[in-house]
N, C-alpha and C positions, 0 to 999 in steps of 0.2 A: 443719623438722627434728623437732620434737616429734611432729608427726603421723606422720612416717615411723617413728619409734621405737615409737609406739603400735600402728601397723599390724603391725610386726614382732612385737611381743609378742602381739598378738591372733592372728596367724597361727600362733604356737606352740601356741595352745590351740584352734585351729579344730576339731580332731577331737573334743576334749572337748565343746565347745559344740554342734557338729553332732550328736554322740551323745546329749547330754542333750535336745536338741530333737526327736530322731527320733520318739519315741512320740507327742509332741504333734502334730507335723507329719503323721504317718501318719494319725491320726484326722481331722485337719482336712482333709487332701487327700481322704480317702475321702468325707467328708460333702459337701465342695464338689463333687466330680465327680459323686456320686450326684444331688445337687440339680440340677446343670446337665443331666444326662442325663434326669432326670425332666421338666424343662422342655421339652426337645426331643422327648421321646418322643411318638409318635403313639398308642401303646397301652401305658401303664405296667403294666397287669396282665399283658401277654403278654411283655414284654421284661425282666422283673425279673432273669432269670438273666444277661443281657448286662450290665445295670447293676451287678449284684453282682460280676461277674467283673472289669469295668474298675475299679470303685472299690476292689476288693481288690488288684489289680495295682499301682495307684498308691501303695498303702501301702508298697511296697518302695522307692520313690524316695528317701525320707530316708536309709534304710540305704545305698543305692547312693552317695549323695553323701558320706556319712561314709566309706565304703569307699575312694572316690577320694582323699579327703583323706589318709586313713591310708596308702594306697599311695604317694602323692607324698612324704609326710613320711618314710616308710620308705626310699624311694630316695635321699633327700638325706642322711639320717643315721638314727641309731637312734630308733625311736618312743618318745616320752616316756611316763612313767607316766600322765600326764593323758590322753594320746592312747589308751593302752591301755584306760583306764577308759571313755572316751567310746565307743570301738569296741565294748567289751563291752555297754554300754547299748544301742547301735544294734542289736547282734545280738539282744538280749533283746526289743527292740521288734518284731522279726519275729514274736514269739509272738502279737501282736495279730491277725495274719492268721487264726489258728486259729478265732476266733469267727465271722467272716462265712463262712468255708469250711464250718464245721460247720452253720451256719444254712442255707446253700445246699443241702447234702445233705438235711437234715431237711425243708426246704420242698419239695424235689423228691419225697420220700417222701410228704409230706402231700398234695400235689396228686394224686399217683398213687392214694393210698388213698381220697381223696374220690370218685374216679370208679368205684370198684368196684361191680359189679352182679352180683346172684345168686351171691355168694360167701358161704359160711357166716361169720357174724361171730365173731371170736375171743371165746370166753366169758371172763368175769372174775368174780372174787369179791372183795369188799372190804367196808368198813363205812361207814355213814353217820355224821353228826355226833353221833348218840346212841349209837354203838357197835353198832348193829344190823347183822347180816350182810346183804349185798345181793349177789345173783347175777343175771347176765344171764339165765341159764337159768330163773329164777323167772318171767320175763315171756313165756314161750313162748305164742304165740297172740295176742299184742298187738303193736302197732306201737310200737317203742321209739326215742325220740330221745335220743341221748347227746350232751350239750353239754360240751365241754372248755373251761374258763374259768379265769381268775385274778382275784383281787380287785383287783390293780393295773391291770387292763386296762379302759380306758374304754369301748371298744365292747362288752365283755362286760357291764359294768354297765348300759349303755344298752339292751342286748338282753334282759336277764333279765326285766323286767316283761312284755315282749311274749311271752316264752316261757311265763311263768306263766299269762298270759291264754289262750294257745293250749292249755296243759295243762288248765286249768279248763273250757274250752269243749268239749274233745274227749275227756276222760278216760272219759266214759260210753260213747264209741264205741270205746274200746280203745286210746287213746293213753297211753303212759307217757313221762315226761320225767325224765331222770337228769342232774344236773349233776355234773361230776367236776373236781376241782382237786387239785394236789399241795401246795397251801398248807396250813398247819397248821389244826387244828380250831378253835383259839382265834381265829385270824384270820378264818376263814369265819363263825364265830358273830358276830363283831363286824360283819362285812359284812351279816348278816341283820338287824341292828338299824337299818341304813340303808336296805336294799332288801329288802322282804319277798317271799319266794317260798314256795310251798306244795309244790313238787315236791322230792324228796329230793336232798340234796347229799352226794356220796360222796367218799371219800379216794382220790386217784389215787396208788397206791403202785407200787413197782418190780415187784411181782408181777402187776400188770395188764399184759396184752399190749402190745407196743410200738406196735401200730396206734393206740392211744389216747394214747400218750406221745410219738410222733414229731411234735411240733407246734412250728412256728416262728412261725406267725401265729395269734393268738387273736381271737375265739373260733372253735372248730372244732366242726362238727356231724356226727354219723354217724347214719344212718337204718337201722333194722333192721326188716324186715317180720315178719309173724306167723309165718313159717316159720323165723325166725332168720337170714335172709340180708341181707347189706348191700345197700343201694340208694343210688344217687347222691344226694348232698346238693348244694344250690346252692353256687355260688362265694361266697366271703366278701364280695365286693363287690356281690353282688346284693341287691335289697331283701328285707325280711323276708316280704313277700307271696309271694315265690317259694318260700320254705321252707314257708309255710302251704299253698300249692298242692301241693307234693310230699307233705306229710303227708296232705292230704285225698285225694290220688290213691291212696296206699297204704291208707288206711282204707277207701275205697270198693272198690278192687280186691280187697283181701284179705278183706273181709267177704262178697264175692260167691262166694268159693271154697267 
């Protein structure tokens, strides 16, 4: 008897409980489904859009469950205030979908941009950590490697010493390396106390063309030849040696013109 009463009381608040759990369950389901699909995937680098789509769709399930509960309670009697609150929370949880959807669009742009060939690179003007003005146009006649990075990005931190070595070994042949981050100057300067690089670090502001800002996966690299044209950069998952080979090919090709 006591158990039946408890279940009746619990059922009165099932919309509230379901609504409160909706944002938590949406995130957990997305992570779980993405993990399972990653494990089953034959080529994780190629099917990222499918995984993102499925893991985003399942984020709607907790809201759908709350909606069903709310509709059943509504059909039996008036929806309680607690139910309305729970349903409102469930609706708000749908906002979590905006992040993966946005990341998907940006990543699609990023992959398309990386494959550009013989297209004039969008010019930019910004400042380095010392406040000096830096323009892409200033490096006409050189091969420019633009590296988009963030201090919190572990692959970025791991790659930067290799980038600095590449710069030091090839700068006399016409290579320029520019690091760009939208992180604050103070944060980037703190980073330099941990990992030393000799190439310029620039501030990625909103005035910089979107090509360099539409980034979902870090680090990202753009290669600009001596004529100021974009050339394809290696995929993010390829070894650093592939980037070295691309740079060397541009240095040799362009120096022969």
